[in-house]
C-alpha positions as CSV (number, residue, x, y, z in Angstrom):
1,M,109.3,103.2,120.5
2,R,107.9,100.7,123.0
3,W,105.5,103.3,124.4
4,F,104.4,104.3,120.9
5,L,103.6,100.7,120.0
6,L,101.7,100.2,123.2
7,T,99.7,103.4,122.7
8,I,98.8,102.2,119.2
9,I,97.6,98.8,120.4
10,I,95.5,100.3,123.2
11,L,94.0,103.0,121.0
12,S,93.1,100.4,118.4
13,A,91.4,98.2,121.0
14,L,89.5,101.2,122.3
15,E,88.4,102.2,118.8
16,I,87.2,98.7,118.0
17,G,85.2,98.7,121.3
18,T,83.7,102.1,120.5
19,F,82.7,100.9,117.0
20,I,80.9,97.9,118.4
21,W,79.3,99.9,121.2
22,I,78.0,102.7,118.9
23,G,77.2,100.3,116.1
24,G,75.0,98.4,118.5
25,M,73.1,101.6,119.3
26,I,72.7,103.2,115.9
27,G,73.5,100.5,113.4
28,P,76.6,99.5,111.5
29,W,75.8,101.5,108.3
30,W,75.4,104.7,110.3
31,V,78.8,104.1,111.8
32,V,80.4,103.7,108.4
33,L,78.6,106.9,107.2
34,I,79.8,108.9,110.2
35,I,83.4,107.6,109.6
36,L,83.3,108.7,106.0
37,L,81.8,112.1,106.8
38,T,84.4,112.8,109.5
39,G,87.2,111.8,107.1
40,L,85.8,114.2,104.4
41,A,85.3,116.9,107.0
42,G,88.9,116.4,108.2
43,V,90.3,116.9,104.6
44,A,88.1,120.0,104.0
45,I,88.8,121.7,107.3
46,G,92.5,120.7,107.3
47,K,92.9,122.2,103.8
48,K,91.1,125.4,104.7
49,E,93.0,125.9,108.1
50,G,96.3,124.9,106.6
51,L,96.1,127.4,103.7
52,K,95.1,130.1,106.1
53,T,98.0,129.3,108.4
54,W,100.4,129.0,105.4
55,N,99.4,132.4,104.1
56,R,99.9,134.1,107.5
57,A,103.3,132.4,107.8
58,R,104.3,133.7,104.4
59,L,103.3,137.2,105.3
60,L,105.3,137.1,108.5
61,I,108.4,135.7,106.7
62,S,108.1,138.4,104.0
63,N,108.1,141.0,106.8
64,G,111.3,139.5,108.3
65,E,109.5,137.9,111.3
66,V,109.7,134.3,112.6
67,P,106.3,132.5,112.2
68,T,106.5,130.6,115.5
69,E,102.7,130.6,116.2
70,Q,102.0,129.5,112.6
71,I,104.5,126.6,112.8
72,T,102.8,125.4,116.0
73,D,99.4,125.8,114.3
74,G,100.6,123.9,111.3
75,I,101.7,121.0,113.5
76,C,98.3,120.9,115.2
77,I,96.5,121.1,111.9
78,L,98.5,118.4,110.3
79,A,98.1,116.1,113.3
80,G,94.4,116.9,113.5
81,A,93.8,116.1,109.8
82,V,95.7,112.8,110.2
83,F,93.5,111.9,113.2
84,L,90.3,112.8,111.3
85,I,91.3,110.7,108.3
86,A,92.0,107.7,110.5
87,P,88.8,105.7,111.2
88,G,87.5,105.9,114.7
89,F,85.5,108.0,117.1
90,I,88.3,108.7,119.6
91,T,90.7,109.8,117.0
92,D,88.0,112.0,115.4
93,I,87.4,113.8,118.7
94,V,91.2,114.4,119.1
95,G,91.4,115.5,115.5
96,F,88.6,118.0,115.8
97,I,90.2,119.4,119.0
98,L,93.5,119.9,117.2
99,I,92.2,121.3,113.9
100,L,89.5,123.7,115.0
101,P,90.8,127.2,115.7
102,I,88.7,127.6,118.8
103,T,90.1,124.5,120.6
104,R,93.6,124.5,119.1
105,P,95.2,126.9,121.7
106,F,94.8,124.2,124.5
107,F,97.5,122.1,122.8
108,K,99.7,124.8,121.3
109,H,101.4,125.7,124.6
110,S,102.2,122.1,125.3
111,I,103.6,121.6,121.8
112,Q,105.7,124.8,122.0
113,K,107.1,123.6,125.4
114,L,107.9,120.2,123.9
115,M,109.7,121.8,120.9
116,K,111.8,124.0,123.2
117,W,112.8,121.0,125.3
118,M,113.7,119.1,122.2
119,M,115.9,122.0,120.9
120,L,117.6,122.3,124.3
121,N,118.3,118.6,124.4
122,R,119.6,118.6,120.8
123,I,116.9,116.3,119.6
124,I,115.9,119.0,117.1
125,I,118.9,121.1,115.9
126,Y,118.0,124.7,115.0
127,R,120.4,126.7,112.9
128,R,120.1,130.2,111.5
């Protein structure tokens, strides 16, 4: 919890600094417009990618298969959409990396390793 709080404080300070820096270069109204557009793009792309992933998972489940890739995709898409809705340039970059299908595989392997570790250490309990 302590690391999470520290991360939030540092990220907020970096975002404020980035707002001031970019606002000084392009103007404050352009910064506001960019923030609004990335938020709308996050909602639109998140909905599209989420529905696509949901439909693939339903198809696998109906065939009796476990949708492990789709679960990891869903986690990435949800986190990416939250980052895109949050105001800031740094969070927008991370959000686009997580939500776009081209860049998502870079994080999927790490998330799968983390989930396996959490199941082995009984942080997440998986039952059939």
